N, C-alpha and C positions, 0 to 999 in steps of 0.2 A: 504491500500499499504505500502511495506516496503521501511525503509529507504536505498539511494545506499550505498553501502558499499565501504570504501578506493580505494578497488582494482579496483571495477568499474569506480570510478572515473578517476584513472589513467589510465583504457583502454580508456576511455573516452579521455581524454587527448593525450592519444597515437594518437589516429585515430584524432584527431585534430590537430596532429604534437604540441604539448604545452607541455614544459616542467613547471611543477607545484611546487612551494616549499612547505614543510608541512604544513605552514598556508594558502595556496592556497588551497590545497586538502581538508584542514576541510572547508573554506567558501564555496568552491563550491559543496560538498559533501551536507553542508546545502541546498543551494542555488537550485541546481539540485533535490534534494529531495524535497523541498518544490514546486516546479514547478510541477514534476511529482504526486505530492498530487493534487493539486490542479486540473491540468488535469483530475486524476482519478476522482475527484468531480463531475466535469462536466461531465465527462461521463454515469453518473449517475440521468443526469436531462432527464426528459420526456418530446421532442421535437418533436412526432409525430403528433401532430396536429400543428406543422410550417412548413410550405412550404419552401423549398430549395431556398437560392436567393444568388445571388454574388453581392448586393449591397443595401445596405438600403437609398442608394438615388434615386430620382425619376432619369430615364432615361431622358439626355437629349442631343443631339448633337450640338458642338459648328460649325459644319461644314457645309459649303452652298451645295446644289445637286449640282453635277457633272454633268455642261452643256457642253454641246463642244462648243468652239468658235472659231475665226479665230487664226490663227498659224503664227509663226514668218517665214517668207521665209527662206529658207534654206540659201541664199547667204549673209543674214544678220546674220544669225543665225553663219556663218562661217568665217564673216568679218573678226574679231580680232585673230583666230587661228592662233599659231605660224606652223603648217604644216595642210594641206587636203589632201586627196584621195579619189577621186571618192564619193565627198557631205559627207563624214565622217572626223571626227578629225583624226589624227594621233598623237599616243602618245607613248612612249617606253614601250618595254615588261615589264612585271613584271616580277621580279627574286626569 
């Protein structure tokens, strides 16, 4: 993998709306090139025998099963509402 040029780093910085000093250009040229070289090395690994996975952790849910239960009566739900119309909360319009 070829190292990034200063012009490529300037272009990347422009896309990210960043102004970089000469020292930062040099630093990021080295760092971004190293990251791309590492990614290129990873691409050479044979992963055909490894199944795709979304997580290395076992699947576990902390949520309880959704079971219907008693609901709050409408009059109690609306009891403290500042304004009610036809069994609904009345709220100001969004502008």
